[in-house]
C-alpha positions as CSV (number, residue, x, y, z in Angstrom):
1,M,3.1,6.5,8.3
2,C,3.1,8.6,11.4
3,D,6.4,9.2,13.0
4,L,7.7,11.0,16.1
5,H,8.0,14.3,14.3
6,N,4.7,14.1,12.4
7,K,6.6,14.2,9.1
8,V,5.0,12.3,6.2
9,P,7.7,10.4,4.4
10,A,7.9,10.8,0.6
11,I,7.1,7.8,-1.5
12,K,10.9,7.0,-1.9
13,E,11.3,6.9,1.9
14,I,8.1,5.2,3.0
15,A,8.6,2.0,5.0
16,L,7.6,-1.3,3.5
17,V,6.2,-3.1,6.5
18,G,3.1,-4.7,5.2
19,G,4.7,-8.1,4.4
20,R,2.9,-8.4,1.1
21,L,3.0,-6.3,-2.0
22,C,-0.8,-5.6,-1.8
23,L,-0.5,-4.3,1.8
24,D,2.4,-2.1,1.0
25,F,0.4,-0.6,-1.8
26,I,-2.5,0.1,0.5
27,N,0.0,1.7,2.9
28,T,0.9,4.4,0.3
29,A,-1.6,6.5,2.3
30,N,-2.5,6.8,5.9
31,W,-6.1,6.0,6.9
32,I,-8.6,7.6,9.2
33,D,-12.1,6.0,9.3
34,N,-11.4,4.2,6.0
35,E,-10.5,7.5,4.3
36,P,-7.0,8.1,2.9
37,V,-4.9,10.9,4.3
38,D,-1.3,11.8,3.7
39,D,-1.5,10.3,0.2
40,R,1.9,9.6,-1.3
41,L,0.4,8.8,-4.8
42,G,0.1,12.4,-5.7
43,D,1.0,12.1,-9.4
44,Y,2.2,9.6,-11.9
45,S,5.9,10.2,-11.2
46,Q,5.3,9.0,-7.6
47,V,3.6,5.9,-8.9
48,L,6.6,5.2,-11.0
49,A,8.9,5.8,-8.0
50,W,6.9,3.4,-5.9
51,G,7.0,0.8,-8.7
52,C,10.8,1.1,-8.8
53,R,11.0,0.9,-5.1
54,V,9.2,-2.4,-4.8
55,G,10.9,-3.9,-7.9
56,L,7.9,-4.0,-10.3
57,I,9.7,-1.8,-12.8
58,H,13.2,-0.5,-13.3
59,L,14.3,3.1,-13.2
60,D,15.7,2.7,-16.7
61,K,12.2,1.8,-17.9
62,A,10.3,4.4,-16.0
63,R,9.0,6.9,-18.5
64,I,7.4,10.0,-17.0
65,P,5.0,11.5,-19.5
66,A,5.8,15.0,-20.8
67,C,2.3,16.1,-20.1
68,Q,1.7,16.5,-16.3
69,A,-2.0,17.3,-16.6
70,P,-4.3,15.4,-14.1
71,D,-4.6,11.9,-15.3
72,P,-7.9,10.0,-14.9
73,G,-5.9,6.8,-14.3
74,M,-4.6,8.2,-11.0
75,E,-8.1,8.5,-9.6
76,R,-8.8,4.9,-10.8
77,L,-5.7,3.8,-9.1
78,R,-6.7,5.4,-5.8
79,Q,-10.1,3.8,-6.1
80,F,-8.4,0.5,-6.6
81,R,-6.4,1.0,-3.4
82,R,-9.5,1.9,-1.5
83,H,-11.4,-1.2,-2.7
84,L,-8.4,-3.4,-1.9
85,R,-8.3,-2.1,1.7
86,Q,-12.0,-2.7,2.1
87,L,-11.5,-6.4,1.1
88,F,-9.1,-6.8,4.0
89,V,-10.8,-4.7,6.7
90,S,-14.5,-5.4,6.2
91,E,-15.7,-7.6,9.0
92,Q,-18.9,-8.5,7.1
93,G,-17.1,-9.6,3.9
94,P,-16.7,-7.7,0.7
95,E,-19.6,-5.8,-0.9
96,P,-20.5,-7.2,-4.3
97,A,-19.5,-4.0,-6.1
98,T,-16.1,-4.0,-4.4
99,L,-15.5,-7.6,-5.4
100,A,-16.6,-6.9,-9.0
101,L,-14.1,-4.1,-9.3
102,F,-11.4,-6.2,-7.9
103,N,-12.1,-9.0,-10.3
104,Q,-12.0,-6.5,-13.1
105,R,-8.4,-5.7,-12.2
106,L,-7.6,-9.4,-12.0
107,S,-8.8,-9.9,-15.6
108,K,-6.4,-7.3,-17.0
109,T,-3.3,-9.4,-16.8
110,G,-3.1,-9.9,-20.5
111,E,-1.7,-6.4,-20.9
112,L,1.5,-7.3,-18.9
113,A,4.8,-8.0,-20.5
114,M,8.2,-8.8,-19.0
115,T,11.4,-6.9,-19.9
116,S,15.0,-7.1,-18.9
117,A,16.8,-4.1,-17.3
118,R,20.3,-4.4,-16.0
119,N,20.2,-8.2,-15.9
120,R,16.9,-8.4,-13.9
121,L,13.3,-8.9,-15.0
122,C,10.7,-6.4,-14.4
123,F,7.4,-5.3,-16.0
124,D,7.2,-3.2,-19.1
125,Y,4.3,-0.9,-19.7
126,R,2.8,1.7,-22.1
127,D,2.8,5.3,-20.9
128,H,-0.1,5.7,-18.5
129,D,-1.0,2.1,-18.6
130,L,-1.1,1.1,-15.0
131,S,-1.6,-2.6,-15.5
132,W,2.1,-3.2,-14.6
133,L,1.2,-2.1,-11.1
134,E,-2.5,-3.1,-10.7
135,S,-2.1,-6.7,-11.9
136,P,0.7,-7.8,-9.6
137,V,-0.9,-6.0,-6.7
138,A,-4.3,-7.7,-7.5
139,Y,-2.6,-11.1,-7.7
140,S,-0.8,-10.5,-4.4
141,A,-4.2,-9.5,-2.8
142,A,-6.0,-12.5,-4.3
143,E,-3.4,-14.9,-3.0
144,L,-3.5,-13.5,0.5
145,L,-7.3,-13.2,0.6
146,I,-7.8,-17.0,0.0
147,S,-4.9,-17.9,2.3
148,P,-5.2,-18.9,6.0
149,L,-2.7,-16.0,6.5
150,K,-5.6,-13.6,5.8
151,K,-6.5,-14.0,9.5
152,R,-3.1,-12.5,10.4
153,V,-3.7,-9.2,8.5
154,K,-3.9,-6.5,11.1
155,Q,-4.5,-2.8,11.1
156,C,-2.2,-0.5,13.0
157,P,-4.0,1.5,15.7
158,G,-1.5,4.3,15.6
159,T,-2.9,7.8,15.4
160,R,-3.3,8.9,11.8
161,C,-1.9,5.6,10.5
162,G,-4.3,2.7,9.8
163,W,-1.7,0.8,7.9
164,L,-2.2,-2.9,7.2
165,F,0.4,-5.6,7.9
166,L,0.8,-9.3,8.0
167,D,1.6,-10.4,11.5
168,N,4.3,-13.1,11.2
169,S,5.2,-13.1,14.8
170,P,5.2,-16.5,16.4
171,N,2.5,-15.7,19.0
172,N,0.5,-13.5,16.6
173,R,0.8,-10.5,19.0
174,R,2.3,-7.8,16.8
175,R,0.3,-4.7,17.3
176,W,2.0,-1.9,15.4
177,C,3.0,-1.4,11.8
178,S,6.4,-0.6,13.3
179,M,7.7,-0.2,16.8
180,A,10.1,2.4,15.5
181,T,7.3,4.8,14.6
182,C,3.7,4.1,15.9
183,G,4.8,1.9,18.7
184,N,7.4,4.3,20.1
185,K,4.9,7.2,19.7
186,H,2.4,5.3,21.8
187,K,4.9,4.5,24.5
188,A,6.0,8.2,24.6
189,R,2.3,9.3,25.1
190,Q,1.9,6.7,27.9
191,F,5.1,7.9,29.5
192,Y,4.0,11.5,29.3
193,G,0.5,10.7,30.6
194,R,2.0,8.9,33.7
195,K,4.4,11.7,34.3
196,K,1.6,14.3,34.1
197,A,-0.6,12.3,36.4
198,K,2.0,12.4,39.2
């Protein structure tokens, strides 16, 4: 997310402002013209860190593979994120190929298993098996896509942001992913513009 100092927060610091798991997953990158920028899912260890952050897995269960070679599963995960975003931002409705790929993720829930870590339940997984992340995110997206709340999903207009969020405000007038970041940055630009015009 863009902030006042143009610093890109690490995956452990990224704000969770989407209001739904699927939207927070989409927001692991910033977006310009539907292209991801400032991607926080750089490698598998960052995926595990995000999973721990949102409560899908527990740190005790997070096994980072010894081999840090590029993993084809990471590219698949990024494509999944891109397709998810298209389902929410497309004004013409989802393309058949995008919907087919999304349904493919939904069908993989049989690979999930629950485990207990420090008296709480979380997902267990095999090394480099991303179903522990993809399946809950896909379910979250499916639930929101068929809900009347889908109309309240908005895209932040902040520069180099493009985050999605569920507007739960009473009057449905929320504009920014966060007033503390994009909202304040916009106000600062307006103030500077007015000052310069005098």
